[in-house]
N, C-alpha and C positions, 0 to 999 in steps of 0.2 A: 690915696689907695691906688695901686697899680690896676690897670684894666684887666690883666690876666692873672688869675690866682689859682694855684694848684695845691691841693691838700693830699699828703701822703700819710696814711694811717697804718702804723706798724707796731710791733710789740716790744722790741729790745733795742738798746743801744748797739749799733753796728748794722741792723737791718737796712737802714737807709743807705749806708755806704756800700755794703756788700751787694745789695740787691739793685739799687738804682742810682749809684753814684754818678754814672755817666749821664743819665737822664736829667738828674737834678742840675748838674753842672751846665748842661746845654740850655735848659730853660732859664736858669738864673742869668746866664750870659745873654739871653735874648730879652731880658728885662721882666721876666715873669716873677711874681712873688710866690715863693715856694715855702709852704708851711709843713711841719711834721708833728704828728702825734706819736709819742713814744710811750706806750702804755705801761711798761714795767721798767724797773731799774737794772735789770740784768744781773741781779745779785747772786744767782746760782751758777753763773758762768765759771768755767774752769780757768784758773789764772796760773801762769807760769810761776814757779817758786821765786825766781829773782825779782818778781814784781809785787809780791805779797806785802812787802814792808814799805811800799811807796805811798800808800794811802791808809787811812784808818779802817777802811772796809772795802769789800769788792764793789759794793754799791757806789762808793765815792769814786773809785777808779773808773768804773764803767761810765758814770755820768761825766767825768772829766774827759774821757775819750769822746763821748758824744758831743761835748762842747767844742772840742778840737775839730771834729768833723763838720759840725754846723758852721763854724767859722770858715773852714776850708771850702765848703760848698756854697756858702753865701745864703744859707737858709734865713728866711725872714723872721721866723719865730719857731721855737720848739715847745710843744705842750707836753709836759711830763705828767702822767697820771699817778705815778708812784706805787703801783701795785708790785708785789713781789713776783719775781720770776717763778714760774710753776715747775720748771724742770720738764723732762720728757714725759710723754704720755705713759701712764701706768705706774709712774714712780710715786713714792710716798709723799713727795713734796707737793704733788697736785692737790693734796688734802689740806694744805696750809690755808687757814681762813683768810690770810692776807694776800694770797697769790691770785693772779688774774683768772686762771682757770676756775678756781673755786668760786670766786666772786661772780664769774659769768654763769656758773651753774646755779648759784643761789640767789643772785640779784641782777639778772640780765637787764632789767629796766634802768638800773642805776648806771651801769656801764654804757648802755645805749644813750642815755640822757647826757652823759659827759661828752660823747662824740657829737651829739646834736648841738650842744652848746658851742663847741668849737666851730662847727659848720655855720651856725647862725652868726657867730661873732666875726669870722674872717671872710665869709661869703665866697667860697671858691666856686668857680665854674666847673672844675674837674676834680674828681676824687679818685685816688688810687689806693688799693689795699691788696692783701694777699689773695691767692686763689683759694678755692674751697678746701684744698688739702693743707693749706697753710704752708705751701712751699715744700717743706720736708716733714710735715705731720706734727709739728710742735703745737702743743695745746694752746699756748699763748697766741700763736699766729692764727689758729682757728678761731679763738675767742674774739680777737680784735677784728678779724675779717667779718665774722657774723654780726658783731656789734656795729661795725661801720656800714655794712650793707643795710641793716635795719635802720640805722640813723639816716642814711641817705633818703629813705622814703618817708621818714618822719619829719625831717628838717623843714620842709616846706608846707607841712600840714598845719593849718591854723587850729585844728582840733587837738593837736598834740600840745598839751599844756604842762608837761613835766619840765620843760624848759621855759624860762620866763622871757627869753629873748625873742625878738620879732621873727616870724617865719621867714625862711629863705630856702629856696630849692636849687641845689647844684644841678647842672645840666647833664653831666656825664659821669659814669661810674665805670672804673676799670679794675680788673684783677691784674696784678703784675705777673708777667709771664716769665718763663725760664728759657735760657738759651739752649734750645733743643739740640742743635748741631753740636754745641760744646759739651752738653751733657752726654749725648750718645758717644762722642769721641772719648770722654772720660770713662764711660762705662766700658768701652772697648779696651782702654788701657788698663783698667782694673782687672778685667778678666785675663788680659795678657800677662799680668803680674801674678795671677793666681790669688787675688784678693777677693773676699766675699763681699759683693756689692750690697748685701742686705745687712751687713754689720760694719758700718762706716762711722767715722768721727772718732774723737778722742776716747769716748766711752763706748764705742761700738754699738750705739743705740740709734743710728740713723739708717733707715732702709732706703738705700739709693735706688733700688729697683722700683719701689713704690713711688719715689719722686718722679721717675720717668713715666711710670704708668698713669700718674695723675696729672700729667701735663694737659692743659686745656687749649682749645683753639685760639689762634692768634688772629686778631682783627686789625690791630694797629702795630706797625713796625716803625720805630723811630731810630734814625741814623745817629749814633753817638760816637762815630769813629774819631772825630776830632777831640773828644773829651776823655779818652782812655787814660791819659796821664792825670787829669783832674780826679778821675775815679780812683786811680792808684793813690793819690795823695790823701784823699778822704779815707780810703780803706786803711792806709798806714796809721791813721789816728787810733784805730782799734787794735793796737799791737797785742793786747792781752788775749785777743780772740783769733790771733793768727793773721791779722791784717798786715799789709805791706809785703806779701810774698808773691804778688803777681809778677814781679820782675824775673821770677824763675822761668817764665815762659817768654819766648821771643816776641817782640812787638808785632812782627809781621804775621805770626800765627794768630795772635789776639785780634789783629785787625781783620782777619778772615772769620774767626769764630765768634767774636764779640762786638762786631761793628754795629749791630742793631739790637735794640731791646724791644721785645714783643709784649703785647698787652691784649687781654681778653676784654672786649667791650660788653659790659653787663647791661648798661643803659646809655643811650637807646639800644634796644636789642637789635643785633644785626639781622638782616634778611637771610643771610647764609653764612656758613663758616668759610673764612678766607680773608686775606688781607685786603682792606678797602680804605685804610687811612695810613698816613705817614706823619701825622701830627696829632697829639692828644687833644688839641684845641680846634681841630677841624670841625667846622659847622657851629662853633660856639658863638653866641651873640654877646659880645662884650658889653655893649651898652644897654642890653635888655636881658639881664640875667634871670629874671623870674620866668619859670616855665611850669606848666602843669603836667604832672605825671599820674599814672594810675596808682591808686592807693591799695592795690591788691596784695601787697607784700607786708 
């Protein structure tokens, strides 16, 4: 087992590539074992008409794209939970008993236990999940974020017996950040074009202003400039969701706006808001992974 292990806990096929493709590529290149939880199969994603006959179902297509990205990025293992995609907040699809949001509302202990099982099995020192707004307010993002944060504090607790695996406590928990400069630049261009930033996306159901308003403080800033092309290659695997379009922007501009990926450190709690790390493994004890944390959450 590699001495450095990173777990990324996300909701849909494509979250790993669109959000953290550069980060994953960098850590894999450095010899870190990077694992992924993909909680849903993305089966409610909107698919271009020309791709609808390529697979038996949207689910099969999305998982094939995830497999492509996992190979491109060099992920050690992908844990798929198989929940249905919930669709956007407030839609009828969030009431589907098989979707992640409904399961999180009705049986949160089960979802949490599944994440605990993964943590105890692979024993990551560092865990990354969405911020509290779920990036852009998607209910599946919020559900897996809450489940992962709860699991982080249960994984090392010997009194937590819903999981039968031996206790193991990860050392650090982060929320994935958003590229603030790039987002504000995009917001400026949207307004310049006369587009409504509160009605974005294919179905006009993404409130881009709320995304910007819910950005959280950055405590770790990781340089991924050398891995932008790896990020592109992984993103391109998710063609059904618009992946592979980064080439529309000149590389020089992306190297300015997207050279770093930021993260909010949830545990250990920072003394102040501000960047104090440039590596998610800063301060990690690779040979002594067991740590004690407060059980207050």
